[in-house]
NUDO-28767 format. One record per residue (C-alpha): residue in three letters; x, y, z. Coordinates in pm, 1 decimal, padded with zeros to 6 digits. Layout:
<sites>
+------+----------+----------+----------+
| resn |        x |        y |        z |
+------+----------+----------+----------+
|  ALA |        X |        Y |        Z |
...
+------+----------+----------+----------+
</sites>
This chain:
<sites>
+------+----------+----------+----------+
| resn |        x |        y |        z |
+------+----------+----------+----------+
|  MET |  28313.4 |  16554.7 |  12071.1 |
|  GLU |  28304.7 |  16331.5 |  11764.1 |
|  LEU |  28320.7 |  16021.5 |  11986.9 |
|  TYR |  28033.8 |  16157.7 |  12197.8 |
|  ALA |  27815.9 |  16211.3 |  11888.3 |
|  THR |  27898.4 |  15861.8 |  11764.6 |
|  LEU |  27808.4 |  15712.8 |  12104.5 |
|  ARG |  27477.1 |  15901.9 |  12102.5 |
|  ALA |  27393.7 |  15770.4 |  11755.9 |
|  LEU |  27483.0 |  15412.8 |  11851.6 |
|  HIS |  27283.4 |  15444.7 |  12174.8 |
|  LEU |  26978.9 |  15566.0 |  11982.7 |
|  ILE |  27010.5 |  15279.2 |  11732.6 |
|  ALA |  27030.8 |  15031.0 |  12021.7 |
|  VAL |  26726.1 |  15185.8 |  12192.0 |
|  ILE |  26522.4 |  15173.2 |  11871.1 |
|  SER |  26618.5 |  14808.6 |  11815.7 |
|  TRP |  26537.5 |  14714.4 |  12175.2 |
|  MET |  26202.2 |  14892.0 |  12165.5 |
|  ALA |  26110.2 |  14730.1 |  11834.9 |
|  ALA |  26176.1 |  14389.4 |  11988.0 |
|  LEU |  25986.9 |  14468.4 |  12309.6 |
|  LEU |  25688.6 |  14591.1 |  12111.6 |
|  TYR |  25684.0 |  14291.7 |  11877.5 |
|  LEU |  25751.5 |  14009.7 |  12124.1 |
|  PRO |  25428.1 |  14049.4 |  12326.1 |
|  ARG |  25238.7 |  14064.8 |  11995.7 |
|  LEU |  25388.2 |  13725.1 |  11910.9 |
|  PHE |  25270.4 |  13606.5 |  12253.1 |
|  VAL |  24916.3 |  13720.6 |  12166.1 |
|  TYR |  24923.1 |  13495.8 |  11860.1 |
|  HIS |  25098.9 |  13215.1 |  12046.2 |
|  ALA |  24838.9 |  13212.8 |  12322.6 |
|  GLY |  24573.0 |  13158.9 |  12058.2 |
|  VAL |  24719.7 |  12848.1 |  11889.6 |
|  THR |  24720.3 |  12483.3 |  11991.8 |
|  ALA |  25029.1 |  12371.2 |  12184.2 |
|  GLY |  25255.5 |  12159.7 |  11967.0 |
|  SER |  25094.2 |  12272.1 |  11640.8 |
|  GLU |  25298.1 |  12387.9 |  11343.0 |
|  ALA |  25201.9 |  12748.6 |  11418.1 |
|  CYS |  25306.5 |  12703.4 |  11780.8 |
|  ASN |  25648.3 |  12572.0 |  11679.0 |
|  MET |  25697.4 |  12854.6 |  11429.6 |
|  LEU |  25608.6 |  13115.6 |  11694.4 |
|  LYS |  25850.5 |  12957.9 |  11943.2 |
|  ILE |  26133.3 |  12989.6 |  11690.6 |
|  MET |  26038.6 |  13349.1 |  11608.2 |
|  GLU |  26024.9 |  13446.1 |  11975.9 |
|  GLN |  26356.1 |  13281.9 |  12059.9 |
|  ARG |  26537.5 |  13438.3 |  11765.2 |
|  LEU |  26391.7 |  13781.4 |  11834.1 |
|  MET |  26504.1 |  13761.3 |  12196.4 |
|  ARG |  26847.9 |  13611.8 |  12128.5 |
|  ILE |  26947.3 |  13802.2 |  11814.1 |
|  ILE |  26783.6 |  14141.9 |  11861.3 |
|  ALA |  26627.4 |  14213.0 |  12202.4 |
|  THR |  26900.7 |  14102.9 |  12440.9 |
|  PRO |  27199.8 |  14239.0 |  12243.5 |
|  ALA |  27012.3 |  14568.0 |  12193.1 |
|  MET |  26931.4 |  14591.9 |  12565.0 |
|  LEU |  27295.1 |  14528.9 |  12658.3 |
|  ALA |  27415.0 |  14784.7 |  12403.2 |
|  THR |  27160.1 |  15037.9 |  12530.1 |
|  TRP |  27284.9 |  15001.4 |  12887.0 |
|  PHE |  27654.2 |  14997.7 |  12796.4 |
|  LEU |  27634.8 |  15298.4 |  12565.0 |
|  GLY |  27399.3 |  15488.4 |  12795.3 |
|  LEU |  27630.1 |  15450.8 |  13093.6 |
|  TRP |  27925.1 |  15549.8 |  12876.1 |
|  LEU |  27736.7 |  15862.8 |  12768.4 |
|  ILE |  27663.3 |  15951.3 |  13131.1 |
|  SER |  28037.0 |  15938.6 |  13204.0 |
|  TYR |  28089.4 |  16217.0 |  12945.7 |
|  GLN |  27849.0 |  16457.6 |  13111.7 |
|  ASP |  27804.1 |  16622.7 |  13448.0 |
|  ILE |  27449.8 |  16491.7 |  13496.7 |
|  VAL |  27491.7 |  16222.5 |  13761.7 |
|  THR |  27311.0 |  16438.5 |  14018.3 |
|  SER |  27026.8 |  16535.1 |  13782.0 |
|  GLY |  26685.9 |  16426.0 |  13909.6 |
|  TRP |  26554.9 |  16352.2 |  13561.0 |
|  LEU |  26841.7 |  16108.8 |  13503.1 |
|  HIS |  26762.3 |  15914.8 |  13820.7 |
|  ILE |  26399.6 |  15876.2 |  13715.0 |
|  LYS |  26506.8 |  15782.9 |  13361.8 |
|  LEU |  26739.2 |  15513.3 |  13496.0 |
|  LEU |  26458.2 |  15380.6 |  13715.5 |
|  LEU |  26229.6 |  15360.2 |  13411.2 |
|  VAL |  26501.8 |  15187.1 |  13208.0 |
|  LEU |  26538.4 |  14938.2 |  13495.7 |
|  LEU |  26162.7 |  14876.0 |  13474.1 |
|  LEU |  26197.0 |  14829.1 |  13098.0 |
|  SER |  26476.0 |  14578.7 |  13164.9 |
|  GLY |  26245.3 |  14401.5 |  13409.4 |
|  PHE |  25980.6 |  14384.7 |  13137.4 |
|  HIS |  26245.4 |  14233.2 |  12910.7 |
|  GLY |  26307.4 |  13971.1 |  13179.8 |
|  ALA |  25935.1 |  13902.3 |  13212.0 |
|  CYS |  25919.0 |  13848.1 |  12835.3 |
|  ALA |  26202.8 |  13596.6 |  12865.5 |
|  VAL |  26008.4 |  13409.1 |  13135.1 |
|  TRP |  25687.1 |  13412.5 |  12929.4 |
|  MET |  25880.5 |  13290.5 |  12625.7 |
|  LYS |  26016.0 |  12995.2 |  12822.9 |
|  THR |  25664.9 |  12920.1 |  12949.0 |
|  PHE |  25543.3 |  12902.0 |  12589.5 |
|  ALA |  25840.9 |  12684.1 |  12495.8 |
|  ARG |  25734.9 |  12432.7 |  12764.7 |
|  HIS |  25369.6 |  12451.8 |  12650.9 |
|  GLN |  25272.7 |  12579.5 |  12996.6 |
|  ASN |  25118.7 |  12917.0 |  12914.8 |
|  ILE |  24797.9 |  12974.9 |  13110.3 |
|  ARG |  24743.0 |  13341.1 |  13018.6 |
|  PRO |  24488.2 |  13444.5 |  12756.0 |
|  PRO |  24580.2 |  13655.1 |  12452.4 |
|  ARG |  24415.3 |  13957.0 |  12619.9 |
|  PHE |  24681.4 |  13954.5 |  12893.8 |
|  TYR |  24956.8 |  13993.7 |  12633.9 |
|  ARG |  24760.7 |  14265.8 |  12450.4 |
|  ILE |  24749.7 |  14463.8 |  12773.4 |
|  VAL |  25112.8 |  14413.7 |  12875.3 |
|  ASN |  25214.6 |  14509.2 |  12522.8 |
|  GLU |  25139.1 |  14868.6 |  12627.0 |
|  VAL |  25395.8 |  14868.7 |  12909.8 |
|  PRO |  25705.6 |  14931.9 |  12696.4 |
|  THR |  25524.1 |  15206.5 |  12505.2 |
|  LEU |  25430.7 |  15391.3 |  12824.0 |
|  LEU |  25783.3 |  15358.1 |  12963.0 |
|  MET |  25934.4 |  15475.2 |  12634.4 |
|  VAL |  25711.4 |  15784.7 |  12622.7 |
|  ALA |  25808.1 |  15880.9 |  12978.2 |
|  ILE |  26178.7 |  15822.7 |  12908.5 |
|  VAL |  26176.8 |  16031.3 |  12590.4 |
|  PHE |  26001.7 |  16321.4 |  12765.1 |
|  LEU |  26253.2 |  16308.4 |  13049.5 |
|  VAL |  26550.5 |  16306.8 |  12812.8 |
|  ILE |  26420.2 |  16586.9 |  12590.7 |
|  LEU |  26266.1 |  16815.1 |  12853.9 |
|  LYS |  26504.2 |  16745.6 |  13147.0 |
|  PRO |  26238.5 |  16886.7 |  13381.4 |
|  PHE |  26451.4 |  16876.5 |  13697.7 |
+------+----------+----------+----------+
</sites>
């Protein structure tokens, strides 16, 4: 049981780190969309985005998945309906992570065509997914 508790703690740390990155990265895109391509601010934002993705977001996502699947193997919940929906939502969150990677590369090539408002709106996606996931995990409604 001590290993299980340790895995849960590590999983939660990974989730918090991943969510922090997914909430901050679109905010950087909001600022990036508002600066001139090639400017000093643009170059600084590119570096910030790339480091956030490479050093925090992607390792945290991988750790979240690895630890989460390991935790599932310790429990008899594979047939639980709430878990299936949770995994679907985590897949959607992973897809959002992938979309952020694509948008980041678009900014790196100075090819962004989306306005800051677009990134303000999509910044809400990870929050909504996180709220649904937390309710599923805590309430286990079915």
